Backbone as CSV, one residue per row, in Angstrom:
resi,resn,N_x,N_y,N_z,CA_x,CA_y,CA_z,C_x,C_y,C_z
1,MET,93.203,76.997,127.974,92.974,78.251,128.434,92.985,79.387,127.427
2,GLN,91.985,80.135,127.305,91.870,81.078,126.192,92.401,82.536,126.911
3,THR,93.217,83.056,125.944,93.624,84.482,126.368,92.828,85.467,125.458
4,TYR,92.276,86.555,126.212,91.539,87.593,125.559,92.516,88.933,125.514
5,ILE,92.314,89.671,124.410,92.983,90.982,124.446,91.984,92.163,124.621
6,TYR,92.141,92.802,125.507,91.328,93.837,125.892,91.865,95.393,125.487
7,PRO,91.215,96.414,125.173,91.771,97.657,125.064,92.181,98.277,126.418
8,ASP,93.075,99.245,126.357,93.305,99.790,127.728,92.221,100.251,128.701
9,ASN,92.307,99.681,129.765,91.202,99.905,130.719,89.842,99.870,130.330
10,LEU,89.638,99.121,129.253,88.208,99.015,128.645,87.704,100.453,128.321
11,ASN,88.547,101.585,128.227,88.119,102.704,127.894,88.080,103.214,126.547
12,ALA,88.754,102.326,125.810,89.214,102.734,124.271,87.773,102.717,123.382
13,LYS,87.433,103.496,122.559,86.455,103.493,121.707,86.470,102.260,120.641
14,ALA,85.301,101.899,120.367,85.238,100.696,119.404,85.878,101.107,117.964
15,THR,86.563,100.417,117.269,87.022,100.719,115.887,86.959,99.640,115.000
16,LEU,86.790,99.864,113.697,86.770,99.018,112.750,87.808,99.508,111.707
17,TRP,88.777,98.640,111.464,89.701,99.157,110.642,90.711,100.187,111.183
18,MET,90.429,101.486,110.491,91.177,102.750,111.076,90.303,103.762,111.204
19,TRP,88.932,103.369,111.675,87.938,104.426,111.979,87.013,103.851,113.176
20,ARG,86.618,104.664,113.910,85.695,104.522,114.915,84.393,103.971,114.284
21,LEU,83.783,103.447,114.961,82.186,102.749,114.365,81.447,103.813,114.324
22,ARG,81.529,104.816,114.794,80.385,105.957,114.588,80.816,106.530,113.257
23,ASP,82.088,106.751,112.919,82.600,107.234,111.672,82.231,106.235,110.455
24,MET,82.444,105.061,110.786,82.217,103.832,109.881,80.578,103.947,109.412
25,GLY,79.765,104.202,110.413,78.278,104.431,109.966,77.958,105.613,109.091
26,ILE,78.873,106.638,109.565,78.700,107.795,108.561,78.937,107.600,107.275
27,ILE,80.137,107.198,107.067,81.009,106.805,105.931,79.775,105.924,105.014
28,ALA,79.532,104.878,105.738,78.802,103.836,104.870,77.495,104.475,104.402
29,SER,76.702,105.392,105.350,75.354,105.825,104.819,75.727,106.876,103.795
30,GLY,76.920,107.841,103.984,77.330,108.584,102.786,77.564,107.976,101.586
31,ILE,78.083,106.705,101.683,78.538,106.057,100.327,77.438,105.707,99.571
32,ILE,76.338,105.291,100.363,74.909,104.906,99.746,74.013,106.090,99.310
33,ILE,74.248,107.312,99.949,73.719,108.278,99.512,74.217,108.972,98.166
34,SER,75.645,108.670,98.252,76.421,109.220,97.283,76.010,108.429,95.822
35,ALA,75.878,107.128,96.127,75.824,106.208,94.967,74.366,106.491,94.445
36,ILE,73.442,106.634,95.104,72.085,106.986,94.782,72.233,108.351,93.741
37,SER,72.842,109.385,94.658,72.899,110.747,93.784,73.753,110.594,92.314
38,ILE,74.863,109.690,92.364,75.410,109.430,91.028,74.660,108.836,90.173
39,ALA,73.897,107.992,90.448,72.970,107.117,89.512,71.775,107.851,89.137
40,THR,71.231,108.699,89.908,69.978,109.277,89.642,70.412,110.769,88.780
41,ILE,71.303,111.655,89.072,71.234,112.801,88.833,72.806,113.089,88.319
42,GLN,73.744,112.356,88.648,74.989,112.528,88.049,75.667,113.613,88.821
43,PHE,75.478,113.701,90.106,75.976,114.649,91.012,77.006,113.955,91.833
44,ILE,78.299,114.296,91.739,79.545,113.438,92.539,79.834,114.289,93.679
45,LEU,79.308,115.512,94.235,79.913,116.368,95.282,79.552,115.428,96.627
46,PRO,78.647,114.817,96.732,78.474,114.030,98.011,79.740,112.899,98.259
47,LEU,79.993,112.042,97.079,80.958,111.370,97.192,82.375,111.959,97.738
48,VAL,82.670,113.126,97.069,83.771,113.820,97.304,83.843,114.119,98.738
49,LEU,82.644,114.657,99.254,82.760,115.102,100.672,82.803,113.659,101.606
50,VAL,82.373,112.660,101.046,82.290,111.517,102.118,83.859,110.853,102.292
51,CYS,84.505,111.052,100.891,85.930,110.739,101.012,86.807,111.668,101.679
52,ALA,86.477,112.990,101.588,87.164,113.900,102.480,87.008,113.673,104.122
53,TYR,85.698,113.197,104.323,85.313,112.999,105.747,86.103,111.632,106.249
54,ALA,86.072,110.661,105.295,86.899,109.255,105.589,88.358,109.664,105.865
55,PHE,88.990,110.566,105.009,90.281,110.747,105.156,90.723,111.419,106.399
56,LEU,89.694,112.359,106.948,90.054,113.162,108.021,89.684,112.422,109.299
57,ALA,89.072,111.327,109.290,88.293,110.636,110.407,89.294,109.286,110.718
58,ILE,90.296,109.136,109.857,91.314,107.982,110.024,91.877,108.095,111.329
59,GLN,91.995,107.070,112.380,92.412,106.969,113.502,94.012,106.583,113.395
60,LEU,94.853,107.196,113.996,96.335,106.712,114.226,96.462,107.028,115.657
61,ASP,96.685,106.041,116.598,97.067,106.117,118.124,96.059,106.977,118.667
62,ASP,94.776,106.463,118.529,93.567,107.156,119.050,93.233,108.672,118.926
63,VAL,93.883,109.120,117.779,93.805,110.508,117.546,93.379,110.680,115.867
64,SER,92.656,111.380,115.536,92.427,111.674,113.994,92.849,113.045,113.564
65,ILE,92.814,113.415,112.228,93.220,114.809,111.861,91.821,115.535,112.134
66,LYS,90.585,115.043,112.335,89.404,115.677,112.413,89.369,116.152,113.936
67,ASP,90.211,115.340,114.852,90.189,115.939,116.368,91.196,117.002,116.286
68,TYR,92.399,117.027,115.666,93.223,118.012,115.634,92.580,119.386,115.199
69,ILE,91.711,119.336,114.197,90.873,120.386,113.578,90.248,121.064,114.613
70,ALA,89.148,120.192,115.255,88.547,120.552,116.371,89.048,121.147,117.624
71,TRP,90.416,120.675,117.761,91.262,121.270,119.009,91.608,122.554,118.646
72,ALA,92.083,122.602,117.374,92.659,124.172,116.998,91.477,125.032,116.891
73,TRP,90.322,124.534,116.377,89.076,125.690,116.400,88.755,126.068,117.767
74,ARG,88.573,125.109,118.672,88.477,125.494,120.055,89.537,126.300,120.725
75,TYR,90.685,126.129,120.309,91.845,126.891,121.096,91.903,128.368,120.225
76,LEU,91.761,128.548,118.974,91.953,129.556,118.334,90.717,130.463,118.133
77,ILE,89.711,130.002,117.925,88.610,130.613,117.600,87.277,130.664,118.783
78,SER,86.978,129.421,119.127,85.780,129.493,120.041,86.181,129.635,121.696
79,GLY,87.350,129.100,121.992,87.837,129.119,123.316,88.008,130.419,123.922
80,GLN,87.847,130.655,125.174,88.486,131.775,125.751,89.726,131.680,126.106
81,GLN,90.449,132.691,125.876,91.976,132.779,126.295,92.246,133.570,127.544
82,TYR,93.036,132.885,128.280,93.303,133.886,129.697,94.697,134.194,129.542
83,TYR,95.092,135.556,129.738,96.443,135.940,129.879,96.385,136.804,131.181
84,GLU,97.567,136.560,131.848,97.952,137.347,133.002,99.079,138.072,132.937
85,TRP,98.822,139.291,132.878,99.920,140.463,132.995,100.638,140.736,134.184
86,GLY,101.821,140.990,134.256,102.293,141.334,135.576,103.713,141.253,135.750
87,ASP,104.455,141.422,136.766,105.896,140.989,136.959,105.984,139.573,137.230
88,SER,106.953,139.048,136.776,107.242,137.617,136.769,108.212,137.329,137.899
89,ALA,108.685,138.533,138.454,109.701,138.347,139.696,109.279,138.206,141.037
């Protein structure tokens, strides 16, 4: 009898090492573009940007730094705040 281990309620997103598969695709294609730009015009900025994105996309307990930044942006900048003034008594 074989035992299979499934993610919680089969709702967890697919991951590879410490990144989601979507992020791995972005990182892999970014590394290819960076290698081409370094080899042809000695331009290292794309590699720096890909490394920064890879760091921000690391998943720990299904949350990444990129998610926290998006939540903070939504809460502080783009989201509407609702305040209710009045007596609390």
